[in-house]
N, C-alpha and C positions, 0 to 999 in steps of 0.2 A: 376131149379133156375140158371138162367144166373149169370156167373162171369166172368172177363175180367181185364187186367193188362195194366195198362197207361205209357208208356216209354217215355223219351225224351232222346236226346243226348245233353251230356251236359262237359262242361270241356274244352272246346274248346277255352277259351283264351290263347295267349301266349307271355310272356315277357307284355312287354307295350301295347299289341294288346288287346283290348276288346272285345268278343264275346259274344253273347246270355245275357238274363236274368235270370242265373241260381238261384237264390234267390229264384224269384216269381215263378219259374215253380217249382223247388222242393217244394212249398204248397200244388202242384194238382194233381201230379203224384205218383205211386206207385213202378216203378223202373226207375232207373237211368243208362244210358248205358256213362259211362266216358272214353272220350280220353286218350288215353296213351302214348301221345309226338311224335307220328310218325305223323299223319296228322292234330294234332292239340294238343295244350294242351301243358304243362310242367310239371315236377316234383310238382311244390308249387301248381301249378293248379290243377294238381291229390290229394296232401293233402287235399286243401281247400273243394274239392266235396266231396270228401269222410266223411269230418267231416261234411259237410252241410247235406249230406244224410242221414247219422247217428240220426244229429238232428232232421232232418224233418220224420223220419221212415220209411224211404225211400231204396228198395231193393237195392243193389252195381251188376252193370255188367260192364266187360270190353268191350269198344271199338276199338278193333286195326282194323288199315287200312296201308295202304301202304305209306312208308318214300318220302314222298311229301307235304312238308308246303304250297308250292309254290301253288300246285293245288288242295288243301286241301282234296289229297285224293283219286278227281273224276278221275283223269289221270288213265287209266289199265295202266298196267306194264306186263311185260313176266316175269314169276316167273314160278319154276319148283315146283313141289309139298314137297318136299325137303326144300326148301327156305319159302315156305310159311308157313310151320309147324315151323320152326325154328321162323319164324317171330311173328307167332300169342303165341308163349311160351314164347317169350321175352317180348312181351308189357303184357300177362296175369300175368307172374311173375311178373314184375314192378307193377302191380296194388294191385295185392295180398300182396304185404311186405306192402303197404299205409292201405290196408284195417285189416290187420294182427294188426298193431300197433296203429289202432283206434279200435280195439276189436270186430272186424265183418268181415264177409267173402265176397269171391266174389261168389254171386248166380246164374250170368247168362256171356253169352258172346255173343254181337251180331257186327258181322264183320261190316264194314264202307265204304261208298263210292264204289267204282270200285272194291274193293276187295269182298263186299257184292254182287253185282250186278255178276260179273264173274262166284263167286262161287255160284251164283242161278239157273246158267246152264251147268257148267263145274263140270263135277263127280268126276273127279282127284282134282279139286281145294278142294272142297267139303268136299271130305273124308281126305284132309292132315288138313284142319282146324277143322273137328270134331276128328280125331285123336290126335291132339295137346294137345285139352281140354282134351280130356278122357286119356291121358296119366299124364297131369299132375294134373287133380281131376275129375274124372267119373262124380262127384256129380253135378256138373256144368251144367246148363242148357243151349244149343245150342239154341240160338233165330234168325230164319232166316225168308223168307219171305214164306208165307203159298204157299204150294203146289210145292213148290222148289226143286232141287236137296238139298239145305241145309238141308231139312227138311229130306227128303229120305236118305241121308247120314249120317246123324245125329244119326237116328235109327239102320242105320245099323252097326255103329260102336257099339253102346250099350248107347247113350245117352240119357237123357230125352231132349226132343225136344219141343220148342214152336213155334206156326205159327202166325208170323208176319202180320196185315195189316196197310194199312196206311189213314186217314181221309182226307189227302188233295191231292191226287196222283191218276191220270186216271189207271185204267188196258186195257191190251191189252187182246184178245179173250182168250191166252193163259197161261193168270193169270200171266205175267210179269208185271212189272210197266211200263207204256208210257215213253218213253227219253225224258228227261226236253227240248229239241231241238224242240219237236213238241208242236204244240199250243193245248193248251186244256191239257196238261200233268200235270199240276197244278190246284187244283179246290180254286176258290178263294171264292166261295158262302160257308160262314158258314154254313146258314142253312140245303144247298145239302150236304155237308159233313158231318153235324151229322146225317141227314137223311141215309146217305147209311153206316156208323158205324152201326148205330142201326138194321140195315138190314141185315148186317153183322154178326152180334152177335147173333141175333134172328132167323134168318134164313138161315145164311149159303149162301148169294147169295150177287153179285153185279153186277151192270151193267159194262159192258166194255165200250171202248170209240168207239166199233162198235155198240153198242147197244144191244146186247144181253147180258140175264146172262151167270154168270158163277159160278159155285161152290165154295167157297173161307170159311176156318178155321179161326176162330178167338179169338188168346188167348190173344194175346198183341195188342194193338194199338199204333202206335207211331203217337206223338204230337209234334210240335217244336214252341219253344217260344221264337223265337229271337229278337222281338220287341213287343212294348205293345199292338198291336192289336192281336198278335197272343195268348197273354196273354191270353188275353179274349176268345180266341178261347178255350184253355186249359179249363179255368172255365165253359163257355159253355159246352164242350162235355161232360164234366163230370156229371154237373148237369143233362143234358137231360137223359144220359146212366142211372145214380140213379132212376130220374122220371119213365123210363121204366121198373124200376124193375131189373136193371142191375147191380150186386154186382160190386163193384172195390176193386182188391185184386192184390197183388205182384205175378209175373209169378211163384213164387215157391208156394204160396196157389193154382192156377188157376191149374198148374200141377198136383202138388200132392193132391189134394182135399182138402187142408186146414192143410197138415202137411209140416212144415218149417225143412228142415234137415240142422243140423249144428247150 
């Protein structure tokens, strides 16, 4: 039996600025990565997103990033492992407060943007993020790029880990994501994206941008829903996966074989 999670980055509105279509996305996913106020989001958005996730039976995850609202957390920053660990603890703790006050728990953590991409290759940074989680709550699952340092270091520290794949992104031959600056990095053909995802889940393989197959593990699929067309894609990908006999479940259910801790 194939089982996979559908996750999306949510809670990214800030003050008067509206981003995303969170209420619609939450109807179709199983796990929400909620911005913690540094790269996007604010306390009111965090509260509202947690409440809406609970209402839709969607599992909650923290989505910490660099303190970079102007660059949406996508600009690289030079930070020490000590700094990175503190940044992650700070943001995780803030979301845990909103989760607790709404009678739920943070079940996973996925780094955002530049922090995510840097930690996929940088072992010291990946260890720092993993240790931050472990020292706060070792039952929180680390969601990271499949085959990356994040997965390797999360396991080394003693965390449960979940391998993330992307429906609409191209892969390099080493399993990393193709830079958004390169043509072809984002897949706009929804049928192609869906067929690639199904193959990742059922065969554990995906074609790289260079044409060759690479091995990949798909515990969770990241889907974006920041415009009406994207919402249709989220719905289509879920329907296609279920039609293929793939069960859609939360990260906890995928990793723990149906047992949800906490």
